[in-house]
PDB file of N, CA, C and O in Angstrom:
ATOM      1  N   MET A   1      24.649  72.991 -84.614  1.00  0.00           N
ATOM      2  CA  MET A   1      25.419  74.097 -85.540  1.00  0.00           C
ATOM      3  C   MET A   1      24.456  74.415 -86.658  1.00  0.00           C
ATOM      4  O   MET A   1      24.256  75.614 -86.851  1.00  0.00           O
ATOM      5  N   PRO A   2      23.745  73.437 -87.530  1.00  0.00           N
ATOM      6  CA  PRO A   2      23.283  73.711 -88.642  1.00  0.00           C
ATOM      7  C   PRO A   2      22.048  74.787 -88.351  1.00  0.00           C
ATOM      8  O   PRO A   2      21.703  75.588 -89.220  1.00  0.00           O
ATOM      9  N   GLN A   3      21.495  74.732 -87.204  1.00  0.00           N
ATOM     10  CA  GLN A   3      20.129  75.372 -86.946  1.00  0.00           C
ATOM     11  C   GLN A   3      20.427  76.951 -86.598  1.00  0.00           C
ATOM     12  O   GLN A   3      19.571  77.817 -86.776  1.00  0.00           O
ATOM     13  N   VAL A   4      21.772  77.232 -86.070  1.00  0.00           N
ATOM     14  CA  VAL A   4      22.077  78.560 -85.594  1.00  0.00           C
ATOM     15  C   VAL A   4      22.703  79.174 -86.806  1.00  0.00           C
ATOM     16  O   VAL A   4      22.601  80.401 -86.806  1.00  0.00           O
ATOM     17  N   ILE A   5      23.316  78.670 -87.826  1.00  0.00           N
ATOM     18  CA  ILE A   5      23.843  79.664 -88.891  1.00  0.00           C
ATOM     19  C   ILE A   5      22.671  80.562 -89.712  1.00  0.00           C
ATOM     20  O   ILE A   5      22.809  81.743 -90.030  1.00  0.00           O
ATOM     21  N   PRO A   6      21.447  79.695 -89.989  1.00  0.00           N
ATOM     22  CA  PRO A   6      20.382  80.825 -90.363  1.00  0.00           C
ATOM     23  C   PRO A   6      20.076  81.940 -89.641  1.00  0.00           C
ATOM     24  O   PRO A   6      19.916  83.096 -90.032  1.00  0.00           O
ATOM     25  N   ALA A   7      20.006  81.430 -88.439  1.00  0.00           N
ATOM     26  CA  ALA A   7      19.380  82.799 -87.501  1.00  0.00           C
ATOM     27  C   ALA A   7      20.460  83.790 -87.239  1.00  0.00           C
ATOM     28  O   ALA A   7      20.154  84.950 -86.960  1.00  0.00           O
ATOM     29  N   LEU A   8      21.799  83.381 -87.316  1.00  0.00           N
ATOM     30  CA  LEU A   8      22.752  84.255 -87.352  1.00  0.00           C
ATOM     31  C   LEU A   8      22.949  85.209 -88.509  1.00  0.00           C
ATOM     32  O   LEU A   8      23.324  86.379 -88.434  1.00  0.00           O
ATOM     33  N   THR A   9      22.621  84.490 -89.639  1.00  0.00           N
ATOM     34  CA  THR A   9      22.824  85.366 -90.934  1.00  0.00           C
ATOM     35  C   THR A   9      21.675  86.346 -91.003  1.00  0.00           C
ATOM     36  O   THR A   9      21.929  87.445 -91.498  1.00  0.00           O
ATOM     37  N   VAL A  10      20.473  86.112 -90.588  1.00  0.00           N
ATOM     38  CA  VAL A  10      19.298  87.037 -90.612  1.00  0.00           C
ATOM     39  C   VAL A  10      19.483  87.710 -89.741  1.00  0.00           C
ATOM     40  O   VAL A  10      19.020  88.832 -89.944  1.00  0.00           O
ATOM     41  N   LEU A  11      20.055  87.570 -88.613  1.00  0.00           N
ATOM     42  CA  LEU A  11      20.444  88.797 -87.483  1.00  0.00           C
ATOM     43  C   LEU A  11      21.572  89.506 -88.054  1.00  0.00           C
ATOM     44  O   LEU A  11      21.544  90.736 -88.003  1.00  0.00           O
ATOM     45  N   ALA A  12      22.514  88.949 -88.566  1.00  0.00           N
ATOM     46  CA  ALA A  12      23.459  90.074 -89.022  1.00  0.00           C
ATOM     47  C   ALA A  12      23.291  91.262 -90.212  1.00  0.00           C
ATOM     48  O   ALA A  12      23.845  92.360 -90.256  1.00  0.00           O
ATOM     49  N   ALA A  13      22.310  90.643 -91.184  1.00  0.00           N
ATOM     50  CA  ALA A  13      21.599  91.439 -92.306  1.00  0.00           C
ATOM     51  C   ALA A  13      20.810  92.620 -91.240  1.00  0.00           C
ATOM     52  O   ALA A  13      21.000  93.812 -91.482  1.00  0.00           O
ATOM     53  N   SER A  14      20.076  92.283 -90.264  1.00  0.00           N
ATOM     54  CA  SER A  14      19.324  93.097 -89.499  1.00  0.00           C
ATOM     55  C   SER A  14      20.290  94.038 -88.856  1.00  0.00           C
ATOM     56  O   SER A  14      20.084  95.250 -88.930  1.00  0.00           O
ATOM     57  N   GLN A  15      21.235  93.605 -88.288  1.00  0.00           N
ATOM     58  CA  GLN A  15      22.159  94.482 -87.347  1.00  0.00           C
ATOM     59  C   GLN A  15      22.932  95.316 -88.219  1.00  0.00           C
ATOM     60  O   GLN A  15      23.167  96.459 -87.826  1.00  0.00           O
ATOM     61  N   PHE A  16      23.457  94.873 -89.555  1.00  0.00           N
ATOM     62  CA  PHE A  16      24.283  95.687 -90.440  1.00  0.00           C
ATOM     63  C   PHE A  16      23.236  97.155 -90.528  1.00  0.00           C
ATOM     64  O   PHE A  16      23.663  98.285 -90.285  1.00  0.00           O
ATOM     65  N   ALA A  17      21.956  96.875 -90.883  1.00  0.00           N
ATOM     66  CA  ALA A  17      21.180  98.061 -91.216  1.00  0.00           C
ATOM     67  C   ALA A  17      21.020  98.982 -89.728  1.00  0.00           C
ATOM     68  O   ALA A  17      20.960 100.211 -89.709  1.00  0.00           O
ATOM     69  N   SER A  18      20.983  98.388 -88.909  1.00  0.00           N
ATOM     70  CA  SER A  18      20.929  99.097 -87.687  1.00  0.00           C
ATOM     71  C   SER A  18      22.193  99.952 -87.459  1.00  0.00           C
ATOM     72  O   SER A  18      22.113 101.128 -87.103  1.00  0.00           O
ATOM     73  N   ALA A  19      23.308  99.346 -87.667  1.00  0.00           N
ATOM     74  CA  ALA A  19      24.582 100.077 -87.366  1.00  0.00           C
ATOM     75  C   ALA A  19      24.847 101.224 -88.214  1.00  0.00           C
ATOM     76  O   ALA A  19      25.493 102.198 -87.827  1.00  0.00           O
ATOM     77  N   ILE A  20      24.201 101.069 -89.701  1.00  0.00           N
ATOM     78  CA  ILE A  20      24.341 102.171 -90.589  1.00  0.00           C
ATOM     79  C   ILE A  20      23.640 103.110 -90.142  1.00  0.00           C
ATOM     80  O   ILE A  20      24.135 104.232 -90.243  1.00  0.00           O
ATOM     81  N   LEU A  21      22.338 102.990 -89.535  1.00  0.00           N
ATOM     82  CA  LEU A  21      21.526 103.972 -88.988  1.00  0.00           C
ATOM     83  C   LEU A  21      22.048 104.563 -87.593  1.00  0.00           C
ATOM     84  O   LEU A  21      21.698 105.700 -87.276  1.00  0.00           O
ATOM     85  N   LEU A  22      22.731 103.945 -86.904  1.00  0.00           N
ATOM     86  CA  LEU A  22      23.403 104.465 -85.826  1.00  0.00           C
ATOM     87  C   LEU A  22      24.467 105.176 -86.129  1.00  0.00           C
ATOM     88  O   LEU A  22      24.876 105.979 -85.290  1.00  0.00           O
ATOM     89  N   GLU A  23      24.978 105.072 -87.082  1.00  0.00           N
ATOM     90  CA  GLU A  23      26.240 105.887 -87.409  1.00  0.00           C
ATOM     91  C   GLU A  23      25.901 107.138 -88.157  1.00  0.00           C
ATOM     92  O   GLU A  23      26.402 108.230 -87.890  1.00  0.00           O
ATOM     93  N   SER A  24      24.889 106.895 -89.255  1.00  0.00           N
ATOM     94  CA  SER A  24      24.256 108.135 -89.645  1.00  0.00           C
ATOM     95  C   SER A  24      23.668 109.118 -88.616  1.00  0.00           C
ATOM     96  O   SER A  24      23.777 110.336 -88.761  1.00  0.00           O
ATOM     97  N   GLY A  25      23.111 108.612 -87.688  1.00  0.00           N
ATOM     98  CA  GLY A  25      22.360 109.419 -86.583  1.00  0.00           C
ATOM     99  C   GLY A  25      23.527 109.883 -85.878  1.00  0.00           C
ATOM    100  O   GLY A  25      23.363 111.045 -85.505  1.00  0.00           O
ATOM    101  N   LEU A  26      24.543 109.447 -85.589  1.00  0.00           N
ATOM    102  CA  LEU A  26      25.472 110.043 -84.629  1.00  0.00           C
ATOM    103  C   LEU A  26      26.397 110.955 -85.546  1.00  0.00           C
ATOM    104  O   LEU A  26      26.961 111.886 -84.971  1.00  0.00           O
ATOM    105  N   SER A  27      26.620 110.786 -86.944  1.00  0.00           N
ATOM    106  CA  SER A  27      27.290 111.873 -87.508  1.00  0.00           C
ATOM    107  C   SER A  27      26.516 113.052 -88.000  1.00  0.00           C
ATOM    108  O   SER A  27      27.101 113.991 -88.540  1.00  0.00           O
ATOM    109  N   PHE A  28      25.000 113.032 -87.806  1.00  0.00           N
ATOM    110  CA  PHE A  28      24.112 114.078 -87.939  1.00  0.00           C
ATOM    111  C   PHE A  28      24.304 114.901 -86.963  1.00  0.00           C
ATOM    112  O   PHE A  28      24.244 116.123 -87.104  1.00  0.00           O
ATOM    113  N   LEU A  29      24.567 114.285 -85.819  1.00  0.00           N
ATOM    114  CA  LEU A  29      24.435 114.873 -84.453  1.00  0.00           C
ATOM    115  C   LEU A  29      25.907 115.540 -84.352  1.00  0.00           C
ATOM    116  O   LEU A  29      26.016 116.429 -83.508  1.00  0.00           O
ATOM    117  N   GLY A  30      26.963 115.238 -85.059  1.00  0.00           N
ATOM    118  CA  GLY A  30      28.274 115.762 -84.883  1.00  0.00           C
ATOM    119  C   GLY A  30      29.266 115.057 -84.301  1.00  0.00           C
ATOM    120  O   GLY A  30      30.459 115.359 -84.342  1.00  0.00           O
ATOM    121  N   ILE A  31      28.699 113.938 -83.651  1.00  0.00           N
ATOM    122  CA  ILE A  31      29.633 113.118 -82.896  1.00  0.00           C
ATOM    123  C   ILE A  31      29.740 111.725 -83.468  1.00  0.00           C
ATOM    124  O   ILE A  31      29.633 110.780 -82.686  1.00  0.00           O
ATOM    125  N   GLY A  32      29.952 111.491 -84.826  1.00  0.00           N
ATOM    126  CA  GLY A  32      30.161 110.416 -85.644  1.00  0.00           C
ATOM    127  C   GLY A  32      31.334 110.620 -86.554  1.00  0.00           C
ATOM    128  O   GLY A  32      32.293 111.100 -85.949  1.00  0.00           O
ATOM    129  N   ALA A  33      31.501 110.444 -87.569  1.00  0.00           N
ATOM    130  CA  ALA A  33      32.567 110.483 -88.646  1.00  0.00           C
ATOM    131  C   ALA A  33      32.749 111.790 -88.651  1.00  0.00           C
ATOM    132  O   ALA A  33      31.825 112.570 -88.880  1.00  0.00           O
ATOM    133  N   GLN A  34      34.013 112.177 -88.387  1.00  0.00           N
ATOM    134  CA  GLN A  34      34.394 113.693 -88.742  1.00  0.00           C
ATOM    135  C   GLN A  34      34.791 113.988 -90.398  1.00  0.00           C
ATOM    136  O   GLN A  34      35.091 113.126 -91.224  1.00  0.00           O
ATOM    137  N   PRO A  35      34.701 115.423 -90.613  1.00  0.00           N
ATOM    138  CA  PRO A  35      34.697 115.680 -91.892  1.00  0.00           C
ATOM    139  C   PRO A  35      35.428 115.216 -92.880  1.00  0.00           C
ATOM    140  O   PRO A  35      34.917 115.158 -93.998  1.00  0.00           O
ATOM    141  N   PRO A  36      36.706 114.811 -92.685  1.00  0.00           N
ATOM    142  CA  PRO A  36      37.343 114.297 -94.126  1.00  0.00           C
ATOM    143  C   PRO A  36      36.605 112.868 -94.530  1.00  0.00           C
ATOM    144  O   PRO A  36      36.697 112.333 -95.635  1.00  0.00           O
ATOM    145  N   MET A  37      35.984 112.452 -93.598  1.00  0.00           N
ATOM    146  CA  MET A  37      35.409 110.950 -94.028  1.00  0.00           C
ATOM    147  C   MET A  37      34.084 111.311 -94.159  1.00  0.00           C
ATOM    148  O   MET A  37      33.443 111.970 -93.340  1.00  0.00           O
ATOM    149  N   PRO A  38      33.615 110.787 -95.390  1.00  0.00           N
ATOM    150  CA  PRO A  38      32.057 111.043 -95.965  1.00  0.00           C
ATOM    151  C   PRO A  38      31.009 110.090 -94.803  1.00  0.00           C
ATOM    152  O   PRO A  38      31.235 109.066 -94.159  1.00  0.00           O
ATOM    153  N   SER A  39      30.066 110.789 -94.891  1.00  0.00           N
ATOM    154  CA  SER A  39      29.100 110.336 -93.952  1.00  0.00           C
ATOM    155  C   SER A  39      27.898 110.707 -94.528  1.00  0.00           C
ATOM    156  O   SER A  39      27.835 111.917 -94.745  1.00  0.00           O
ATOM    157  N   TRP A  40      26.615 109.861 -94.949  1.00  0.00           N
ATOM    158  CA  TRP A  40      25.515 110.254 -95.081  1.00  0.00           C
ATOM    159  C   TRP A  40      24.709 111.178 -94.132  1.00  0.00           C
ATOM    160  O   TRP A  40      23.904 112.016 -94.538  1.00  0.00           O
ATOM    161  N   GLY A  41      25.021 110.931 -92.736  1.00  0.00           N
ATOM    162  CA  GLY A  41      24.478 111.782 -91.778  1.00  0.00           C
ATOM    163  C   GLY A  41      25.233 113.048 -91.716  1.00  0.00           C
ATOM    164  O   GLY A  41      24.677 114.067 -91.305  1.00  0.00           O
ATOM    165  N   GLY A  42      26.390 113.049 -92.076  1.00  0.00           N
ATOM    166  CA  GLY A  42      27.148 114.416 -92.317  1.00  0.00           C
ATOM    167  C   GLY A  42      26.701 115.320 -93.598  1.00  0.00           C
ATOM    168  O   GLY A  42      26.801 116.542 -93.708  1.00  0.00           O
ATOM    169  N   MET A  43      26.309 114.612 -94.308  1.00  0.00           N
ATOM    170  CA  MET A  43      25.785 115.329 -95.713  1.00  0.00           C
ATOM    171  C   MET A  43      24.759 115.893 -95.406  1.00  0.00           C
ATOM    172  O   MET A  43      24.708 117.090 -95.687  1.00  0.00           O
ATOM    173  N   ILE A  44      23.552 115.258 -94.715  1.00  0.00           N
ATOM    174  CA  ILE A  44      22.335 115.593 -94.198  1.00  0.00           C
ATOM    175  C   ILE A  44      22.525 116.770 -93.464  1.00  0.00           C
ATOM    176  O   ILE A  44      21.987 117.799 -93.874  1.00  0.00           O
ATOM    177  N   ARG A  45      23.242 116.786 -92.386  1.00  0.00           N
ATOM    178  CA  ARG A  45      23.528 118.044 -91.236  1.00  0.00           C
ATOM    179  C   ARG A  45      24.280 119.080 -91.955  1.00  0.00           C
ATOM    180  O   ARG A  45      24.172 120.238 -91.552  1.00  0.00           O
ATOM    181  N   ASP A  46      25.021 118.822 -92.957  1.00  0.00           N
ATOM    182  CA  ASP A  46      25.889 120.012 -93.625  1.00  0.00           C
ATOM    183  C   ASP A  46      24.601 120.688 -94.567  1.00  0.00           C
ATOM    184  O   ASP A  46      24.702 121.907 -94.707  1.00  0.00           O
ATOM    185  N   HIS A  47      23.736 120.223 -95.044  1.00  0.00           N
ATOM    186  CA  HIS A  47      22.938 120.707 -95.949  1.00  0.00           C
ATOM    187  C   HIS A  47      21.658 120.768 -95.612  1.00  0.00           C
ATOM    188  O   HIS A  47      20.787 120.977 -96.456  1.00  0.00           O
ATOM    189  N   TYR A  48      21.387 120.582 -94.271  1.00  0.00           N
ATOM    190  CA  TYR A  48      19.918 120.712 -93.668  1.00  0.00           C
ATOM    191  C   TYR A  48      19.319 122.108 -93.939  1.00  0.00           C
ATOM    192  O   TYR A  48      18.150 122.363 -94.228  1.00  0.00           O
ATOM    193  N   ALA A  49      20.310 122.924 -93.793  1.00  0.00           N
ATOM    194  CA  ALA A  49      19.669 124.450 -94.002  1.00  0.00           C
ATOM    195  C   ALA A  49      19.198 124.940 -95.130  1.00  0.00           C
ATOM    196  O   ALA A  49      18.610 126.018 -95.217  1.00  0.00           O
ATOM    197  N   TYR A  50      19.509 123.929 -96.348  1.00  0.00           N
ATOM    198  CA  TYR A  50      18.940 124.339 -97.617  1.00  0.00           C
ATOM    199  C   TYR A  50      17.490 123.426 -97.810  1.00  0.00           C
ATOM    200  O   TYR A  50      17.151 123.243 -98.979  1.00  0.00           O
ATOM    201  N   LEU A  51      16.922 123.048 -97.111  1.00  0.00           N
ATOM    202  CA  LEU A  51      15.631 122.208 -97.033  1.00  0.00           C
ATOM    203  C   LEU A  51      14.537 123.461 -97.681  1.00  0.00           C
ATOM    204  O   LEU A  51      13.773 123.270 -98.627  1.00  0.00           O
ATOM    205  N   LEU A  52      14.657 124.526 -97.055  1.00  0.00           N
ATOM    206  CA  LEU A  52      13.569 125.514 -97.191  1.00  0.00           C
ATOM    207  C   LEU A  52      13.921 126.350 -98.485  1.00  0.00           C
ATOM    208  O   LEU A  52      13.054 126.971 -99.100  1.00  0.00           O
ATOM    209  N   THR A  53      15.202 126.325 -98.843  1.00  0.00           N
ATOM    210  CA  THR A  53      15.438 127.099-100.103  1.00  0.00           C
ATOM    211  C   THR A  53      15.237 126.088-101.515  1.00  0.00           C
ATOM    212  O   THR A  53      14.702 124.980-101.530  1.00  0.00           O
ATOM    213  N   GLY A  54      15.747 126.720-102.505  1.00  0.00           N
ATOM    214  CA  GLY A  54      15.465 125.888-103.745  1.00  0.00           C
ATOM    215  C   GLY A  54      16.645 124.758-103.973  1.00  0.00           C
ATOM    216  O   GLY A  54      16.950 124.325-105.085  1.00  0.00           O
ATOM    217  N   GLN A  55      17.191 124.398-102.861  1.00  0.00           N
ATOM    218  CA  GLN A  55      18.302 123.582-103.155  1.00  0.00           C
ATOM    219  C   GLN A  55      18.161 122.367-101.944  1.00  0.00           C
ATOM    220  O   GLN A  55      19.060 122.086-101.151  1.00  0.00           O
ATOM    221  N   ALA A  56      16.949 121.786-101.995  1.00  0.00           N
ATOM    222  CA  ALA A  56      16.540 120.967-100.918  1.00  0.00           C
ATOM    223  C   ALA A  56      17.070 119.636-101.367  1.00  0.00           C
ATOM    224  O   ALA A  56      17.144 118.733-100.533  1.00  0.00           O
ATOM    225  N   HIS A  57      17.487 119.407-102.746  1.00  0.00           N
ATOM    226  CA  HIS A  57      17.886 118.057-103.207  1.00  0.00           C
ATOM    227  C   HIS A  57      19.142 117.670-102.485  1.00  0.00           C
ATOM    228  O   HIS A  57      19.470 116.484-102.472  1.00  0.00           O
ATOM    229  N   LEU A  58      19.943 118.669-101.825  1.00  0.00           N
ATOM    230  CA  LEU A  58      21.217 118.652-101.241  1.00  0.00           C
ATOM    231  C   LEU A  58      21.226 117.712 -99.897  1.00  0.00           C
ATOM    232  O   LEU A  58      22.182 116.987 -99.622  1.00  0.00           O
ATOM    233  N   ALA A  59      20.140 117.809 -99.162  1.00  0.00           N
ATOM    234  CA  ALA A  59      19.844 117.316 -98.112  1.00  0.00           C
ATOM    235  C   ALA A  59      19.145 115.950 -98.447  1.00  0.00           C
ATOM    236  O   ALA A  59      19.623 114.932 -97.945  1.00  0.00           O
ATOM    237  N   LEU A  60      17.845 115.845 -99.409  1.00  0.00           N
ATOM    238  CA  LEU A  60      16.936 114.870 -99.667  1.00  0.00           C
ATOM    239  C   LEU A  60      17.748 113.810-100.394  1.00  0.00           C
ATOM    240  O   LEU A  60      17.417 112.679-100.040  1.00  0.00           O
ATOM    241  N   VAL A  61      18.618 113.841-101.215  1.00  0.00           N
ATOM    242  CA  VAL A  61      19.267 112.654-101.763  1.00  0.00           C
ATOM    243  C   VAL A  61      20.012 111.901-100.869  1.00  0.00           C
ATOM    244  O   VAL A  61      19.939 110.685-101.043  1.00  0.00           O
ATOM    245  N   PRO A  62      20.649 112.258-100.039  1.00  0.00           N
ATOM    246  CA  PRO A  62      21.362 111.418 -98.884  1.00  0.00           C
ATOM    247  C   PRO A  62      20.572 110.743 -98.182  1.00  0.00           C
ATOM    248  O   PRO A  62      20.733 109.539 -97.978  1.00  0.00           O
ATOM    249  N   GLY A  63      19.542 111.481 -97.684  1.00  0.00           N
ATOM    250  CA  GLY A  63      18.227 110.968 -96.923  1.00  0.00           C
ATOM    251  C   GLY A  63      17.690 109.856 -97.521  1.00  0.00           C
ATOM    252  O   GLY A  63      17.540 108.790 -96.923  1.00  0.00           O
ATOM    253  N   PHE A  64      17.355 110.068 -98.810  1.00  0.00           N
ATOM    254  CA  PHE A  64      16.811 108.749 -99.449  1.00  0.00           C
ATOM    255  C   PHE A  64      17.761 107.518 -99.820  1.00  0.00           C
ATOM    256  O   PHE A  64      17.428 106.333 -99.797  1.00  0.00           O
ATOM    257  N   ALA A  65      18.769 107.937-100.099  1.00  0.00           N
ATOM    258  CA  ALA A  65      20.034 106.956-100.164  1.00  0.00           C
ATOM    259  C   ALA A  65      20.148 106.089 -99.103  1.00  0.00           C
ATOM    260  O   ALA A  65      20.429 104.903 -99.275  1.00  0.00           O
ATOM    261  N   LEU A  66      19.930 106.641 -97.874  1.00  0.00           N
ATOM    262  CA  LEU A  66      20.315 106.135 -96.576  1.00  0.00           C
ATOM    263  C   LEU A  66      19.139 105.384 -96.371  1.00  0.00           C
ATOM    264  O   LEU A  66      19.381 104.229 -96.019  1.00  0.00           O
ATOM    265  N   ALA A  67      17.885 105.679 -96.483  1.00  0.00           N
ATOM    266  CA  ALA A  67      16.739 105.020 -96.294  1.00  0.00           C
ATOM    267  C   ALA A  67      16.707 103.745 -97.202  1.00  0.00           C
ATOM    268  O   ALA A  67      16.353 102.640 -96.793  1.00  0.00           O
ATOM    269  N   SER A  68      17.170 104.056 -98.647  1.00  0.00           N
ATOM    270  CA  SER A  68      16.973 102.737 -99.559  1.00  0.00           C
ATOM    271  C   SER A  68      17.935 101.705 -98.845  1.00  0.00           C
ATOM    272  O   SER A  68      17.469 100.682 -98.344  1.00  0.00           O
ATOM    273  N   LEU A  69      19.106 101.955 -98.812  1.00  0.00           N
ATOM    274  CA  LEU A  69      20.229 101.239 -98.373  1.00  0.00           C
ATOM    275  C   LEU A  69      19.607 100.491 -97.034  1.00  0.00           C
ATOM    276  O   LEU A  69      19.742  99.268 -97.075  1.00  0.00           O
ATOM    277  N   VAL A  70      18.943 101.016 -95.839  1.00  0.00           N
ATOM    278  CA  VAL A  70      18.663 100.272 -94.656  1.00  0.00           C
ATOM    279  C   VAL A  70      17.344  99.539 -95.068  1.00  0.00           C
ATOM    280  O   VAL A  70      16.885  98.645 -94.357  1.00  0.00           O
ATOM    281  N   LEU A  71      16.691  99.968 -96.336  1.00  0.00           N
ATOM    282  CA  LEU A  71      15.593  99.278 -96.535  1.00  0.00           C
ATOM    283  C   LEU A  71      15.833  98.006 -97.362  1.00  0.00           C
ATOM    284  O   LEU A  71      15.100  97.017 -97.375  1.00  0.00           O
ATOM    285  N   ALA A  72      16.973  98.181 -98.050  1.00  0.00           N
ATOM    286  CA  ALA A  72      17.424  97.016 -98.787  1.00  0.00           C
ATOM    287  C   ALA A  72      17.981  96.048 -98.131  1.00  0.00           C
ATOM    288  O   ALA A  72      17.827  94.881 -98.492  1.00  0.00           O
ATOM    289  N   PHE A  73      18.838  96.443 -96.885  1.00  0.00           N
ATOM    290  CA  PHE A  73      19.269  95.107 -95.924  1.00  0.00           C
ATOM    291  C   PHE A  73      18.053  94.643 -95.311  1.00  0.00           C
ATOM    292  O   PHE A  73      17.794  93.449 -95.460  1.00  0.00           O
ATOM    293  N   MET A  74      17.114  95.491 -94.529  1.00  0.00           N
ATOM    294  CA  MET A  74      16.203  94.823 -93.995  1.00  0.00           C
ATOM    295  C   MET A  74      15.179  93.597 -95.060  1.00  0.00           C
ATOM    296  O   MET A  74      14.679  92.562 -94.620  1.00  0.00           O
ATOM    297  N   ALA A  75      15.099  94.009 -96.257  1.00  0.00           N
ATOM    298  CA  ALA A  75      14.531  93.378 -97.246  1.00  0.00           C
ATOM    299  C   ALA A  75      15.188  92.028 -97.281  1.00  0.00           C
ATOM    300  O   ALA A  75      14.607  90.945 -97.352  1.00  0.00           O
ATOM    301  N   LEU A  76      16.593  92.264 -97.216  1.00  0.00           N
ATOM    302  CA  LEU A  76      17.872  90.846 -97.351  1.00  0.00           C
ATOM    303  C   LEU A  76      17.444  90.026 -96.303  1.00  0.00           C
ATOM    304  O   LEU A  76      17.275  88.817 -96.460  1.00  0.00           O
ATOM    305  N   GLY A  77      17.230  90.696 -95.081  1.00  0.00           N
ATOM    306  CA  GLY A  77      17.259  89.804 -93.911  1.00  0.00           C
ATOM    307  C   GLY A  77      15.826  89.022 -94.032  1.00  0.00           C
ATOM    308  O   GLY A  77      15.780  87.798 -93.911  1.00  0.00           O
ATOM    309  N   THR A  78      14.929  89.629 -94.221  1.00  0.00           N
ATOM    310  CA  THR A  78      13.457  89.236 -94.346  1.00  0.00           C
ATOM    311  C   THR A  78      13.628  87.911 -95.518  1.00  0.00           C
ATOM    312  O   THR A  78      13.166  86.782 -95.356  1.00  0.00           O
ATOM    313  N   ALA A  79      14.351  88.350 -96.620  1.00  0.00           N
ATOM    314  CA  ALA A  79      13.972  87.117 -97.787  1.00  0.00           C
ATOM    315  C   ALA A  79      15.265  86.036 -97.115  1.00  0.00           C
ATOM    316  O   ALA A  79      15.058  84.834 -97.278  1.00  0.00           O
ATOM    317  N   LEU A  80      16.335  86.369 -96.509  1.00  0.00           N
ATOM    318  CA  LEU A  80      16.998  85.288 -95.931  1.00  0.00           C
ATOM    319  C   LEU A  80      16.258  84.434 -94.775  1.00  0.00           C
ATOM    320  O   LEU A  80      16.431  83.228 -94.605  1.00  0.00           O
ATOM    321  N   ARG A  81      15.539  85.130 -94.129  1.00  0.00           N
ATOM    322  CA  ARG A  81      14.640  84.474 -93.096  1.00  0.00           C
ATOM    323  C   ARG A  81      13.859  83.475 -93.806  1.00  0.00           C
ATOM    324  O   ARG A  81      13.862  82.300 -93.439  1.00  0.00           O
ATOM    325  N   ASP A  82      13.202  83.879 -94.789  1.00  0.00           N
ATOM    326  CA  ASP A  82      11.927  83.109 -95.583  1.00  0.00           C
ATOM    327  C   ASP A  82      12.813  82.086 -96.384  1.00  0.00           C
ATOM    328  O   ASP A  82      12.185  81.040 -96.554  1.00  0.00           O
ATOM    329  N   VAL A  83      13.755  82.065 -96.790  1.00  0.00           N
ATOM    330  CA  VAL A  83      14.712  81.128 -97.351  1.00  0.00           C
ATOM    331  C   VAL A  83      15.185  80.249 -96.481  1.00  0.00           C
ATOM    332  O   VAL A  83      14.987  79.053 -96.697  1.00  0.00           O
ATOM    333  N   LEU A  84      15.912  80.675 -95.311  1.00  0.00           N
ATOM    334  CA  LEU A  84      16.697  79.470 -94.648  1.00  0.00           C
ATOM    335  C   LEU A  84      15.998  79.320 -93.263  1.00  0.00           C
ATOM    336  O   LEU A  84      16.668  79.251 -92.233  1.00  0.00           O
ATOM    337  N   ASP A  85      14.569  79.270 -93.259  1.00  0.00           N
ATOM    338  CA  ASP A  85      13.713  79.074 -92.093  1.00  0.00           C
ATOM    339  C   ASP A  85      13.518  77.534 -92.042  1.00  0.00           C
ATOM    340  O   ASP A  85      12.806  77.018 -92.904  1.00  0.00           O
ATOM    341  N   VAL A  86      14.111  76.758 -91.079  1.00  0.00           N
ATOM    342  CA  VAL A  86      13.916  75.415 -91.096  1.00  0.00           C
ATOM    343  C   VAL A  86      12.470  74.909 -90.569  1.00  0.00           C
ATOM    344  O   VAL A  86      11.915  73.876 -90.940  1.00  0.00           O
ATOM    345  N   ARG A  87      12.037  75.721 -89.753  1.00  0.00           N
ATOM    346  CA  ARG A  87      10.648  75.056 -89.243  1.00  0.00           C
ATOM    347  C   ARG A  87       9.580  75.176 -90.453  1.00  0.00           C
ATOM    348  O   ARG A  87       8.634  74.391 -90.522  1.00  0.00           O
ATOM    349  N   ALA A  88       9.771  76.131 -91.339  1.00  0.00           N
ATOM    350  CA  ALA A  88       8.861  76.016 -92.653  1.00  0.00           C
ATOM    351  C   ALA A  88       8.958  74.855 -93.411  1.00  0.00           C
ATOM    352  O   ALA A  88       7.939  74.268 -93.776  1.00  0.00           O
ATOM    353  N   SER A  89      10.129  74.439 -93.701  1.00  0.00           N
ATOM    354  CA  SER A  89      10.380  73.292 -94.698  1.00  0.00           C
ATOM    355  C   SER A  89       9.938  71.881 -94.225  1.00  0.00           C
ATOM    356  O   SER A  89       9.966  70.891 -94.955  1.00  0.00           O
ATOM    357  N   SER A  90       9.526  71.886 -92.925  1.00  0.00           N
ATOM    358  CA  SER A  90       8.984  70.511 -92.541  1.00  0.00           C
ATOM    359  C   SER A  90       7.463  70.182 -92.743  1.00  0.00           C
ATOM    360  O   SER A  90       7.026  69.073 -92.434  1.00  0.00           O
TER     361      SER A  90
END
């Protein structure tokens, strides 16, 4: 059991990042979270038309926030893998 817990911890961090991307992708397509509930995919979809106007930040800020969050979870998973790797400590 002690060898399984580090692998599950790293996998959980990676899967959490994937779940965030999946939810935002579905919300961008209109089949995810519905309008009273905020979602980064919904924010990007609602302001997608502003990309070519002078208000591109309305779509780019949620996109950068989403990318930063996913990158942070992937970096957390990589750092946890490096710290908890039992094979490297031998």
